[in-house]
N, C-alpha and C positions, 0 to 999 in steps of 0.2 A: 242502827247498825241492821243489817239484812240476816237476820236469824232463822232459820229452820233446820229440822232434823236433818242429816246427811247419811248415806251410806259409809260402810267401813271404806278407810283411805285405800286406794289400788297401790300395787306394788311399784317401786320407785326406780325404774331404769332411766327415766327422764329427769332425775335430780339434777337440778343445776347448782350446786352448791359452790362457792368460791373456797379456797383463792382459785383464780384463774389461770395461773402461771405453772400449774403443774404438768410435768411431762407426761404424756398419755401412755397407758402401760399396754404391752402387747396383748393381742388375743383375738378370738374370734368375734366377727361383725354381730353386732346386736341384731340385725335383719337376718342372716344366715341361723343363729341361735334360734330366734323366733320362728322361722317357718320350718325348721327341723323340727321343733317340739310341737307345731301344729301339724305336721304331718305324722309324726309319731302317735299322737293322741288320737288323730283320725285312724289311724290304722287298728288302734286299739278299740275304736268304737264299731268298726267296720265300714262296708260301703256307705252307709247313711250318714256316717260321721263326716265324709269329706264333704257331702252335700250341707250337713249343720254348720260345718267351720268355713264353708264358702270360699274353697281354694280359688274358685273364680276370679277373686280379688288380683290374684297374680296372672291371670289370663290376659294377654295382649301386651304385659310389660315389654317395653323395648320397640313397641311398635310406633311408627310416625303419627302424631296427633295435631289435628287443625282445631283452632277455636274460631267459631263465628262462621255459622254455614251460610252461603251465599243464598240471596233471594231467589224463590224459584221464578222462571221466566211467565210472563202475563199469559192466561188462557187466550186462545184464538188461533186464527191460521198461522202456520210456520212463516216465519219472516227470515229473509237474508240476513246472515250475520253481517255485520259491520266490517269494513277491510282493516281498519285500524282498531283493535280492540283497546278498551281502556286500561289505562294503568292499573287500576283497582278495580275488583268485582265488588268492593264494599258500597253499599247504597249511600245516597246523599243524605246527609242529616238533614231533618226540616224542623222549624219551629224554634229551637233553643240554639242560640249562637254561641252556647258554652259548649255543645258537643262536638268532640274532635274525633273522626274516624281514624283507623289505623293509618299510620304514616308510613310503616314500613321501613326498612326491609324486615320482611318475616323472618323470624327466627326458627330454627328445626327443632321442633319439640319431640320427646320419646316418652311415652308412658311409664310412668314408675308404680302408679296405684290407681287401681280402679275402685271407686265407692260404691255404697249399695244401690244410689239412686241413678247409677250409670257415669256420673261424672268422673273426670279424670284428673289425677295430679299428674304433671308432665314435667320433664326437666330438659334445659338447654344451657348451653355454653355460651356466657357474655363475654366479650373482649370490650372493656370499657374505653370507649373513645376518649373520654375527658380525665379519666384517673390513670389510663395505662394499666389497669389490673384485670385480670382475666379469671373469672370464677363461674361456678354453678349458680343456677337460677331455678328455682321450682314455681309453677304457676297452677292456679285451680280457678276455673270459673264457674259460676252456679249455674243450675240448669236454665234459668231465666236468660243467659245470654246467648243462647241459641234458639229462645223462642221468638217465631217470626215477628210477634207484636213489638218486639224490643229492638229489632233489626236497625233502627234508626236513632236508638238511644245511646247514650253513654252509661257507664256503670262506674260506682265509687269504687276504689282502690284501696285494700288494707295490706301495707308492707309489713309482713310478720317477722319478727327479728327473733333469734334463739339466744338463750343464755350460753353459759360455759364457754368453751373454744370458739364455737360457732363456725366451724371448720372440721373438715372437709363437707359436712352435711349440715342442713336446717332440719332440726328435729320436727318443726310445725308441719313439715310435708310427710310424715309419718300419721296414717289414719289413726292409730291407737290412741293419739292424743285428742281426736274427736273435734279439732278446729273447725273443720270444713261441714262436718256433721252439726256442730251448733249452729252455725250460720244458716244452713238449710232449714233445720228445725226453727230457728228464729223467724225465717222469711215466712214459712208457713203459719206461724203463729201471729203474725204481724208485729214481731218485736225487733226483727233486724233488717236491714237492707242487704240485698244480694251482692255482697262484695264479690269483687275479683281479689283473689289472695296473690301476694308476689311474696316469694320465700328466698331471698338469696343468701349466700354465705355472708357472715358478719366480719370474719378475720381472714387475712391472707395465708396463715397459717395456724398450727394447733400448738405453738409454743408461747406466744404471747397474746394479750389481749391490747387492742389498738383504740379503744374509746370509740369507735366509728368516726376517727378524725384523721386529718392529714397531719400527721406527726412529720416532723422534718426529716428526710432522709430516709423515710418508710414509705410502703405502699399507701396510696391515697385512699384511705377507706371511706374518709368522709365524702369526697366526691363520687366516690363509687355508690354510696348509699343514698346522696342527696341529689346527684345528676344522673349518673350512667343508669341506675336502675328504674327511675321514673321514665328517662329517654326510652329505655329499651320495653317499658310496660306501653307507652303512646305509640310505639312503632307497631306493636302486636295486638292492642285491644282498643274498644271503643271507649275513650275515656273523657273526663272534665277537663277544659283548658283552666279553669280555675281552681284554686284551693280548697273549694267547696266539696271536691270529689275525692280528695287525698288525705289519708291518716296513716298513722302506725300502729301497731300492738307490739309488745315485745315483753319476755320474762328475763329477770336478773339483768346479767351483762347488756341483753338486747332491748329491756327496758330503758336502761340509761340512754343508750344510743338514739332510741326513738324520741324520748324527750328531748335530748339535746338538739336533735336534727331539727325537730318542730320550733324548738326556741330560736335556733339559727336561721331558719327559713321560713318564717310565719308567711311570706308571701307564697309560698309554694304548698306548704300544709296546713292542716287546721286542727288536727286533734291525735291524741295518743291515749290508748291503755297501757299504763306501764305498770307492770306486775313484778313485785319483790325485786327492785332495782336499786342501785345506788344513786345518789344526789350529785355527787362531784366525780370528775375525772379522776382515775387512780392507777392509770398505765404507768409500768417502770420506764417505759420507753420516753416519757416526758422527761426525764433527767438532763437539765441543761436548756429546758426549752419552757421556762417559766411564763413568758408572755403568751406563747401559743396555748399553752394549756389553760390558762385563765380565759383565753378567747374560746374555750370549749367547755367552759363551767356553765350547767344550766342556771345556776344563782345568779353569775354575773350577766348572762344572757337575759334571764327573767327580769331584772333591774333595769337592764336596757330598754327592755320591750314597755315595761312601766312608765319610764322615764320618758318615752318617745309616744306614749300615747295608742299602742297597739301595732298590727291589727290583733284582735282579739285571737287567743289560742285556749284550747280545750284540753285538760291534763286530768285524767282518772286514774289515779294509783289503785292498785289493788294489793293486798297484803293478808297471807294467811294468818289466823290467829295461833298457830303452832308455829309461827317462823319469827325471828328477829327482824327489826328494820324499820317499824312503823314510826319510831320516834323521828327518823330522819324525814319521813315524809310528812309528818305533822308541822313538824320544825318550817319545811319548805312551804307549807299551805299557809302557816301563820305569818311567814315573813313577806313570802311572793304571791299568794293567791289573793290577788288583787287588782283592780284595773282591768286591764285586758287579759290577765293571766287567770283564767278560769280553772279551779281546782275542787276536785272532790277525792274523798278516800272513801273504797270499799271494803270492808272487812269481809274475809271469806271465812267462814265459821269452820273451824276443825281444820281449816287449810294449812298446808304446808308447802315448802319451797319446791314445787314440781310444775309441770306443765297441766297434768290432769285437773289439778285444782284452781288453777288460773283460769282455764276453760270453763269450769264449774262457775267461777265468779262472773265470766262473761255471760253465761247462760242465765245467771241469777239477776242479772241488771245491766253488766257494762256494755253489751252489745247493743242493747236497748238506747244507752246513754249516748253512745256514739254515732247511732243511726239518726237521732234526734237533731246532731249538730251537721251531719253531712247532707249531701245531695243523692237521691235515689234516681233510678231509672225511670223514664216515663214511656209507657205504652202507647203506640198510635192508636188513635179515636177509631171504633169501628167495630 
């Protein structure tokens, strides 16, 4: 196991405990409460407190955001502009046939958070063409994405799924959990690829959990996650055509959906970091639909993949030593962790069922693990 001394556990507003069907309680938004607390403390600290607490995190929120800067024009005498401009300003990829430039149409992004390195988390509204569901999606691109030497390269995609209700927000878009910072630090340390992080809502409402599936008579959340969200990503970002550049990470209910979708679509996705999640579908909305429920059971899907001989998929379970559920993961690994189903379990020492501790596990090794099985960007020579 991966043991080392750890700092005291942080507070737990992002605890993702089950059951998942509890009606939400009224109250002020976490973001408003958090901002108010920061402002109050900054006032107590005086003018320097504002600088110390970096309230410029919120500067520019709501502003339009564009990902991927156009290449600068070549040096030399000014040339007459072509009469018919190209449909896309994106540079043409060279070398790797697996690179896919943004296909469009471009989405309208609005900043929600600015990180310390100047990168932006932004939000847009996606009307799923295949699922018929419309919901919010948050995105983040690493600093390398706008680096000119990567202008013709694709980037790997990490679809980050939340636990709990997973609606109307995706808590991985909150900078306090540190997911994006962990990736940035991993890139600097050489232990992580510079992932594009896509953070969609997981469910269509906050009343039920839909198992990330197309439950008959319900919104098609399986199609939303497996089809619409990747299509949206390809429309807006430089991505890889093959599954070698596509993966999931998720916590609790989001871990289940990421693992299930990977096993359902091994031709489209290659890996998942599944933290503190269930192994089998458990939405009450499956009642009367046993066959469809079985078709969304990771145990059934893993057996089918083993029987057909692949392709290979990679599942990295994470579990805190202070939470329950490891026995489920261990049983799955013992029964189905063979052949094309590659599995591992990472114990997070003193870890509990929350996003902070799952990010710590990623920093301690899971980001490096998933980076080794996926394809990274390639800079231009020169």
